[in-house]
C-alpha positions as CSV (number, residue, x, y, z in Angstrom):
1,M,99.5,93.9,72.5
2,K,99.3,91.5,75.4
3,V,101.8,90.1,77.8
4,Q,101.2,87.0,80.0
5,L,103.4,86.3,83.0
6,E,103.7,83.7,85.7
7,K,106.2,84.3,88.5
8,T,107.1,82.9,91.9
9,F,109.0,85.0,94.5
10,P,110.3,83.8,97.9
11,M,109.1,85.9,100.9
12,P,111.0,86.4,104.2
13,G,108.0,85.7,106.5
14,S,105.1,83.4,107.3
15,A,102.2,82.8,105.0
16,D,99.9,84.6,107.4
17,T,102.2,87.7,107.5
18,A,102.4,87.8,103.7
19,W,98.6,87.4,103.4
20,A,98.1,90.4,105.8
21,V,100.3,92.5,103.5
22,L,98.6,91.3,100.4
23,Q,95.2,92.4,101.7
24,D,96.4,96.0,102.2
25,I,95.6,97.3,98.7
26,D,97.2,100.7,99.4
27,G,100.3,99.0,100.6
28,V,100.4,96.7,97.6
29,A,100.1,99.7,95.3
30,A,103.0,101.4,97.1
31,C,105.2,98.4,96.2
32,M,104.7,99.0,92.5
33,P,107.1,101.7,91.2
34,G,105.2,104.9,90.3
35,A,101.8,103.6,91.4
36,T,99.4,105.4,93.9
37,I,95.9,104.7,95.1
38,T,94.2,108.1,94.9
39,K,90.7,107.2,96.1
40,R,88.9,104.4,97.8
41,I,85.3,104.2,96.5
42,D,84.4,101.1,98.6
43,A,86.0,97.9,99.7
44,Q,86.3,96.5,96.1
45,H,86.8,99.6,94.0
46,F,89.6,102.1,93.9
47,K,91.0,104.9,91.6
48,G,94.7,105.3,91.1
49,T,97.6,106.6,89.0
50,V,100.8,105.1,87.5
51,S,103.6,107.4,86.4
52,V,106.2,106.3,84.0
53,K,109.3,108.4,83.2
54,F,110.7,108.4,79.6
55,G,114.0,110.3,79.9
56,P,113.0,113.9,80.4
57,A,109.3,113.3,79.7
58,S,106.7,111.4,81.7
59,M,103.5,109.5,81.0
60,A,100.8,109.3,83.7
61,F,98.0,106.8,83.6
62,R,94.7,107.3,85.5
63,G,92.3,104.5,86.0
64,D,90.2,102.1,88.1
65,V,91.1,99.0,90.1
66,E,88.5,96.4,91.1
67,I,89.0,93.6,93.6
68,L,87.2,90.6,92.1
69,S,88.0,88.2,94.9
70,L,89.8,88.0,98.2
71,D,89.9,84.4,99.4
72,A,91.3,84.0,102.9
73,A,91.1,80.1,102.7
74,S,93.5,79.9,99.8
75,K,95.2,83.3,100.5
76,T,94.4,84.5,97.0
77,L,93.7,87.9,95.6
78,R,92.4,88.7,92.1
79,L,92.1,92.2,90.8
80,V,91.6,93.9,87.4
81,G,92.8,97.4,86.5
82,K,92.4,99.6,83.5
83,G,93.3,103.2,82.6
84,T,94.4,105.7,80.0
85,D,97.1,108.3,79.9
86,T,96.3,112.0,80.4
87,T,96.5,112.7,76.6
88,G,94.3,109.7,75.7
89,S,96.9,108.4,73.3
90,S,97.7,105.2,75.3
91,G,95.7,102.6,77.3
92,A,96.5,99.8,79.6
93,A,94.7,97.0,81.4
94,M,95.7,94.2,83.8
95,D,94.2,91.0,85.2
96,L,96.2,89.8,88.2
97,T,95.9,86.8,90.5
98,A,98.3,86.7,93.4
99,R,98.5,83.8,95.9
100,V,100.5,83.2,99.1
101,E,101.8,79.6,99.6
102,A,103.5,78.5,102.8
103,V,106.9,76.9,102.7
104,D,107.4,76.4,106.5
105,A,106.5,78.3,109.7
106,G,108.8,81.2,108.8
107,A,108.8,81.4,105.0
108,C,106.4,81.4,102.1
109,K,106.1,82.1,98.4
110,L,104.2,84.8,96.5
111,L,102.8,83.3,93.2
112,G,101.5,85.7,90.6
113,T,99.7,85.3,87.2
114,S,99.0,88.3,85.2
115,E,97.8,89.4,81.7
116,V,98.7,93.0,80.7
117,S,97.4,94.6,77.5
118,M,98.6,97.9,76.2
119,S,97.6,100.1,73.3
120,G,98.7,103.3,71.6
121,K,102.1,104.9,72.3
122,A,102.7,102.7,75.3
123,A,102.5,99.6,73.2
124,A,104.7,101.1,70.5
125,F,107.4,101.9,73.1
126,G,107.4,98.5,74.5
127,G,107.6,96.5,71.3
128,R,109.4,93.3,71.4
129,M,111.0,94.1,74.8
130,M,107.6,94.3,76.6
131,D,108.1,90.8,78.2
132,S,111.5,91.7,79.7
133,V,110.3,95.1,80.8
134,A,107.3,93.6,82.6
135,D,109.6,91.1,84.2
136,Q,111.8,94.0,85.5
137,V,108.7,95.7,86.9
138,L,107.7,92.5,88.8
139,K,111.2,92.1,90.2
140,Q,111.0,95.6,91.7
141,F,107.5,95.0,93.0
142,A,108.6,91.7,94.7
143,S,111.6,93.3,96.3
144,N,109.4,96.1,97.8
145,F,106.7,93.6,98.8
146,A,109.3,91.4,100.6
147,A,110.5,94.4,102.6
148,R,107.0,95.0,103.9
149,V,106.6,91.3,104.8
150,Q,109.9,91.4,106.6
151,A,109.0,94.5,108.5
152,L,105.6,93.1,109.6
153,Q,107.2,89.7,110.5
154,A,109.7,91.5,112.8
155,Q,106.8,93.1,114.7
156,A,105.3,89.7,115.4
157,L,108.5,88.3,116.9
158,P,108.8,87.8,120.7
159,S,110.8,90.4,122.6
160,P,114.5,89.3,122.8
161,R,114.6,90.3,126.5
162,S,111.9,88.0,127.7
163,G,111.4,85.5,124.9
164,S,107.9,85.0,126.2
165,A,105.0,84.4,123.8
166,S,102.9,86.7,126.0
167,D,105.3,89.6,125.3
168,A,105.2,89.2,121.5
169,T,104.3,92.2,119.6
170,P,100.8,91.8,118.1
171,L,100.5,91.3,114.4
172,I,99.5,94.7,113.0
173,E,99.8,96.6,109.8
174,P,103.1,98.5,109.4
175,T,103.1,102.0,110.7
176,P,104.2,104.8,108.4
177,E,107.5,105.0,110.3
178,S,108.2,101.2,110.0
179,A,106.9,100.6,106.5
180,P,109.2,101.1,103.6
181,A,108.9,104.4,101.7
182,A,106.7,104.4,98.6
183,A,108.6,103.3,95.5
184,P,110.0,106.1,93.3
185,Q,108.7,106.9,89.9
186,L,109.2,104.1,87.4
187,S,112.0,104.8,85.0
188,A,111.3,103.4,81.6
189,F,114.9,103.9,80.6
190,A,116.1,101.9,83.6
191,L,113.7,99.1,82.9
192,A,114.6,99.1,79.2
193,W,118.3,98.8,80.1
194,G,117.6,95.9,82.4
195,A,115.5,94.2,79.7
196,L,118.2,94.7,77.1
197,K,120.8,93.1,79.4
198,D,118.4,90.1,79.9
199,W,118.0,89.8,76.2
200,L,121.7,90.0,75.4
201,R,122.4,87.4,78.1
202,S,119.9,85.0,76.6
203,L,121.3,85.7,73.1
204,F,124.8,84.8,74.0
205,A,123.6,81.7,76.0
206,A,121.8,80.5,72.9
207,K,125.0,81.0,70.7
208,R,127.1,79.0,73.2
209,A,124.5,76.2,73.1
């Protein structure tokens, strides 16, 4: 089964700051609940894992990520990823395009378009709720990404004591101490509950209409 999503999320920082975060593939992966980059093959190819918790059981996907394009002019990243779980009973693939668009000097938007396909047990679990589950995942990702943008933006602000541009902290990647901690393992139950609430909300809204 396939799911296609288009989302826009506001970011608490400039377009240049958000773009600096978006280029850090390891940092971007850390924003996705349960995801980890395990090996950097070269600048475009990575290996990684995604762990999903189903109540007391877990499903771990291992796969490859390829950066198809990284366009600084349009601040756009496109990547594809694919993998299988450790038992070989489920598969997943993703084609993602993410773009940073400026709003003003201190704010921007993160626009994302993705197509996710799943097979085997993973697809059977998602069923009709896959759209809402994917939406919940993106909301968690956007929240973690925004925290990294905010942390990096804070480093670029002038010192409050001097206010001088010459005393401003250089724009650098977040250090392990300042960067938000890696997101916890993705709970399928929590996502399904969030998706169910969204579905019920839309159902009652339709009845009132």
